[in-house]
C-alpha positions in Angstrom: 59.8 77.6 85.1 59.2 81.4 84.4 60.1 83.1 80.9 62.6 85.2 83.0 64.4 82.0 84.6 64.7 80.2 81.2 66.1 83.4 79.6 68.8 83.8 82.2 69.6 80.0 82.1 70.0 80.4 78.2 72.6 83.0 79.0 74.4 80.9 81.6 74.5 78.2 78.9 76.0 80.6 76.4 78.9 81.8 79.0 79.6 78.1 80.0 79.9 77.0 76.4 82.4 79.9 75.5 84.2 79.4 78.6 84.7 75.4 77.9 85.9 76.5 74.4 88.5 78.6 76.2 89.8 75.6 77.9 88.3 76.5 81.5 87.1 73.6 83.6 85.4 75.6 86.5 83.7 78.9 86.7 82.3 81.0 89.7 78.9 82.9 89.9 80.8 86.1 90.0 82.5 85.3 86.6 79.2 84.3 85.1 78.0 87.6 86.5 80.7 89.6 84.9 79.7 88.2 81.4 76.1 88.5 81.8 75.6 91.6 84.1 73.3 89.6 86.0 73.7 89.6 90.1 75.8 86.7 91.3 73.3 86.2 94.0 70.5 85.9 91.3 72.7 83.3 89.5 73.1 81.2 92.6 69.6 81.4 93.3 68.4 80.5 90.0 70.8 77.5 89.9 69.9 76.3 93.4 66.1 76.0 92.3 67.3 73.0 90.4 69.8 71.5 92.7 73.3 71.8 94.2 75.7 72.1 91.4 78.5 74.3 92.9 80.7 74.5 96.0 81.5 77.8 98.0 84.9 79.0 97.2 85.4 76.4 94.4 82.7 77.3 91.9 80.9 75.1 89.3 82.3 72.3 87.2 81.5 73.7 83.7 80.9 70.3 82.1 78.5 69.2 84.9 76.6 72.5 84.8 76.4 72.6 81.0 74.8 69.0 81.2 72.4 70.0 83.8 71.2 73.3 82.3 70.8 71.4 79.0 68.5 69.0 80.8 66.6 71.6 82.5 66.2 73.5 79.0 65.5 70.2 77.4 68.2 70.9 74.8 70.0 67.4 75.1 70.1 65.4 72.0 70.0 66.7 68.4 67.2 69.0 67.1 66.5 69.4 63.3 65.7 72.6 61.9 64.9 74.1 58.4 66.4 77.2 57.2 64.4 79.2 54.6 66.3 81.9 52.9 69.8 81.0 50.9 70.8 84.8 50.8 73.6 86.3 52.6 71.9 86.1 56.1 71.2 82.5 55.4 74.6 81.7 54.6 75.9 83.4 57.6 73.4 81.4 59.8 74.1 78.3 58.1 78.1 78.6 58.5 77.7 79.6 62.1 79.1 76.8 64.6 76.7 78.0 67.4 73.8 75.9 66.4 76.0 72.5 66.4 77.5 73.4 69.7 73.9 73.4 71.1 72.7 69.9 69.3 70.8 72.0 66.7 71.3 70.6 63.3 70.4 72.5 60.0 68.7 69.6 58.2 67.6 71.4 55.3 67.9 74.8 53.6 65.2 76.2 50.8 64.6 79.1 48.6 62.3 80.0 45.8 64.9 81.7 43.8 65.7 79.4 40.6 69.4 80.7 40.8 69.8 79.5 44.3 67.9 76.2 44.3 70.2 73.2 43.5 73.1 75.3 44.6 74.6 74.9 48.0 75.4 76.4 51.4 78.4 74.8 53.1 77.4 70.9 52.8 73.7 71.6 52.2 72.3 71.8 49.0 69.5 74.3 48.7 66.1 72.8 48.0 62.9 74.2 46.4 60.7 75.6 49.1 57.9 73.5 47.6 59.5 70.5 48.9 59.4 71.8 52.6 56.4 69.8 53.9 58.1 66.5 52.7 61.3 67.6 54.3 59.8 68.6 57.6 57.9 65.0 57.6 61.0 62.8 56.8 63.7 64.8 58.6 61.6 65.3 61.7 62.3 69.0 61.6 60.5 70.9 64.7 62.0 74.3 64.1 61.9 76.7 61.2 64.2 79.6 60.8 63.1 82.5 58.4 66.0 84.5 56.9 64.2 86.2 53.9 63.1 89.8 53.3 60.3 91.0 55.4 57.6 91.1 52.6 58.3 87.5 52.0 58.3 86.3 55.7 54.6 85.9 56.2 54.2 83.5 53.3 57.2 81.6 54.5 55.7 81.6 58.1 52.4 80.2 56.5 54.4 77.4 54.3 56.1 76.5 57.9 52.9 76.2 59.8 51.3 74.4 57.2 54.2 71.8 57.1 53.5 71.5 60.9 56.5 73.4 62.2 55.5 74.5 65.7 58.4 76.7 66.6 59.6 79.7 64.1 62.7 81.8 64.5 62.2 85.1 62.6 65.1 87.3 61.5 63.0 89.4 59.4 61.2 92.5 60.5 57.9 91.3 59.5 55.0 90.8 62.1 54.1 87.1 61.7 50.2 86.1 62.4 50.4 82.5 63.4 48.0 80.3 65.2 48.1 80.1 68.9 49.9 76.9 69.1 52.9 78.2 67.1 55.7 80.0 68.8 57.4 82.9 67.2 60.7 84.3 68.3 61.7 87.5 66.4 65.6 88.4 66.5 66.0 92.0 65.5 69.5 93.7 66.4 68.3 97.3 66.2 65.6 96.6 68.8 68.0 94.8 70.9 70.3 97.5 70.7 67.7 100.2 71.5 66.9 98.0 74.7 70.5 98.0 75.8 70.9 101.7 75.0 67.8 102.5 77.1 69.1 100.5 80.2 72.8 102.1 79.9 71.5 105.6 79.5 68.7 105.6 82.2 
């Protein structure tokens, strides 16, 4: 599966999840297109590559398609993640229901600020960053989320890699130098906005 197909399937998954929350049972490729701006023909082609999920004139069963896409993207079951950074961004990430909706569990939260360590974010106690390796091992954490200032992010990335984490979501602006077997996904709203403006204005 190419990166482009995986990215589109992730967007379909988001639309299906929200549609289910709105109480819908079925959805058409055109409706998915309206929410994603991906051509309906492309959507049908993407889905048909993995099986026959819908019927012409009837659309897709949302529950069924959700299950199938999660299988394709291997997101079934629960995945434990570690959140590093207990500031305002960390609090926003920890309080968002989006992770739980996709089987992602924030299993541990860390910070190096003595004023934050021992406190709580939601139901999670903030741990000392020095306990990260033990938590990764004991809680089977596979993903690290970096929600710290850019100047601290490289050190946090090193801590995560040293603890055995192979996937990092970077919410800072820092460029992270990691081993070739570690995947980094950087989320930058300004860059995403510039990307959207470019395609809208050209």
